[in-house]
C-alpha positions as CSV (number, residue, x, y, z in Angstrom):
1,Q,0.0,0.0,0.0
2,V,1.1,3.6,-0.6
3,Q,0.2,6.6,1.5
4,L,0.5,10.3,0.5
5,V,0.6,13.0,3.1
6,E,0.4,16.7,2.2
7,S,1.6,19.6,4.4
8,G,2.1,23.3,4.1
9,G,-1.4,24.7,3.7
10,G,-2.6,27.7,5.6
11,L,-4.1,31.2,5.6
12,V,-2.2,33.9,3.7
13,Q,-2.9,37.4,2.5
14,A,-3.3,38.1,-1.2
15,G,0.1,38.5,-2.8
16,G,1.7,36.2,-0.3
17,S,3.3,32.8,-0.7
18,L,3.0,29.2,0.5
19,R,4.9,26.0,-0.1
20,L,3.0,22.8,-0.2
21,S,4.7,19.4,0.1
22,C,3.6,15.9,-0.4
23,A,5.5,12.8,0.7
24,A,4.8,9.3,-0.4
25,S,5.6,6.2,1.7
26,G,4.9,2.5,1.5
27,S,5.5,0.0,-1.3
28,I,7.2,2.2,-3.8
29,S,9.5,1.0,-6.6
30,S,9.1,4.0,-8.9
31,I,6.9,7.1,-9.3
32,N,6.2,8.4,-12.8
33,V,3.7,11.3,-12.7
34,M,3.4,13.6,-9.6
35,A,0.7,16.2,-9.7
36,W,-1.3,18.7,-7.7
37,Y,-5.0,19.3,-8.0
38,R,-7.3,21.6,-6.1
39,Q,-11.0,21.8,-5.3
40,A,-12.7,25.1,-4.4
41,P,-16.0,25.2,-2.4
42,G,-18.9,24.3,-4.7
43,K,-16.6,23.5,-7.6
44,Q,-15.2,20.3,-9.2
45,R,-11.6,19.2,-8.6
46,E,-9.2,21.0,-10.9
47,W,-5.8,20.0,-12.2
48,V,-3.1,22.5,-11.2
49,A,0.3,21.2,-12.2
50,T,2.2,18.0,-13.3
51,I,5.8,16.9,-13.2
52,R,6.9,13.7,-14.8
53,R,9.9,11.6,-13.8
54,V,11.7,12.7,-17.0
55,G,11.2,16.3,-16.0
56,T,8.4,17.4,-18.2
57,I,6.3,20.1,-16.4
58,N,2.9,21.5,-17.2
59,Y,0.6,24.0,-15.4
60,V,-3.0,25.2,-15.8
61,D,-3.0,28.6,-17.3
62,S,-4.3,30.4,-14.2
63,V,-1.2,29.6,-12.2
64,K,1.6,29.9,-14.8
65,G,4.3,32.3,-13.7
66,R,3.1,32.1,-10.1
67,F,3.4,28.4,-9.1
68,T,6.4,26.1,-9.4
69,I,6.2,22.4,-9.1
70,S,9.3,20.4,-8.2
71,R,10.1,16.8,-7.1
72,D,12.7,14.9,-5.2
73,N,12.9,11.4,-6.5
74,A,15.2,10.2,-3.7
75,K,12.6,11.3,-1.1
76,N,9.5,10.5,-3.1
77,T,8.2,14.0,-2.6
78,V,6.6,16.7,-4.7
79,N,6.4,20.4,-3.8
80,L,4.3,23.3,-5.0
81,Q,5.7,26.7,-4.4
82,M,2.9,29.2,-4.7
83,N,3.7,32.9,-5.1
84,N,1.5,36.0,-5.6
85,L,-1.5,34.1,-4.2
86,K,-5.0,35.3,-5.2
87,P,-8.4,34.8,-3.5
88,E,-9.3,32.5,-6.4
89,D,-6.5,30.2,-5.3
90,T,-8.5,29.3,-2.2
91,A,-9.1,25.6,-2.3
92,L,-8.3,22.2,-0.8
93,Y,-5.1,21.1,-2.5
94,Y,-4.5,17.4,-3.2
95,C,-1.3,15.7,-4.4
96,N,-1.6,12.7,-6.8
97,M,1.0,10.2,-7.8
98,N,1.3,7.4,-10.3
99,V,3.3,4.7,-8.4
100,F,4.8,1.4,-9.4
101,N,5.0,-1.0,-6.4
102,G,7.2,-3.6,-8.2
103,Y,4.2,-5.4,-9.6
104,S,1.7,-2.9,-11.0
105,W,1.0,0.8,-11.4
106,G,-1.5,2.5,-9.2
107,D,-3.0,6.0,-8.8
108,Y,-2.8,7.5,-5.3
109,W,-4.2,10.6,-3.6
110,G,-3.4,12.5,-0.4
111,Q,-6.0,13.7,2.0
112,G,-5.7,17.3,1.0
113,T,-4.3,20.5,2.6
114,Q,-6.3,23.7,2.9
115,V,-5.1,27.0,1.3
116,R,-7.0,30.2,2.1
117,T,-6.2,33.5,0.5
């Protein structure tokens, strides 16, 4: 089994910054895609950013130039540096990872960390 635990959420003024982290633990052989999603109150979950093991990075247009995703393969972690935060960034942020446990690939989610701007 694989567990993902996010941290780093909180309350910040508009224009401020937060850094989210997500650590994976358990039966992990390799992790391909690491991603962040968010869900604002009354809205559907939205993809925010993705980083692949080979280094390819993509962002939703609304966060380009403000958010930076990074990963540490040795520690099985993914981070999201969020700068110049706006009220519309308020949401529950989830990390997502595509993990190979040595036998099969699986998709895993964290429990979410709240960001309020």
